[in-house]
N, C-alpha and C positions, 0 to 999 in steps of 0.2 A: 427455331420460329417458322411459322408457315409463310410461305411467299404470298404477296397481296393477291395474284391471280387466283391461288388455290383458295383463299380466303373469300373471294368474290369482289375485291376492290380494285379499282383502277391504280395502277402505280404512278401514273402521271398527275392525278389529282385527288386520289383518295376516295372518289364516290364509289358507292356500293353498286356494282354492275353485274351481279351474278345472273340476272335475267339475259343480258346481253352476251355474256361469255357463254351461257347454255344455248343460245339460239343459233350459234354458227353463223357463217357469212349470209347475207341476203341472198336469196335465190335469183333476184333480178340483177344485182350489181356484183355479187362476189364479195361484198365488203360489208363491215359493220364497225360503228364508231361508239366511243363513250358519249352518252348523252350529255354529260357536264362539260367536259374539255375538248370533245371531238377528236381525240387521238384515235386512230385506226386500231382497232383491236381483233378483226378478222379479215382475212383476204383468202383468195382462191389461187393457188399456184398455176402455173401455165399447163401443169399435167393434169390439174383437176382436184388435187388434194386441198383440203381445208386446212389453213394455217392460222394459229394464233400468233399474237405478237410476241409471245415467249418461246416460239419454235425457231430456233436458229437457222436450220435447213429443212428443206422438206424430205421427209423420210422415204418418199416413193422416188423421187428423182435425183435428189441430192442438191437441187439448186438452192441457193441462198434465199431467205426470207426477206423480202424488200421491206417489211414493216417490223423486223426484229428489234424489239426495245430492250436494250442493254441493262437497264435499271430495274427490269421486272424481277 
């Protein structure tokens, strides 16, 4: 079964958020949120790498992702 993020759905509320997931973090804030439930789905690591909420750790520096969502 395809994971909800791969299918383009928010695993928290089930809303279709393909556009949000494809956008990456905001260039102004480094964050992006589900428009329906407001769960944070993108962030930027301290090292500058973009992290989605399904990335457990940063692949560049190894730091833990502060928005990692276990249920995704």
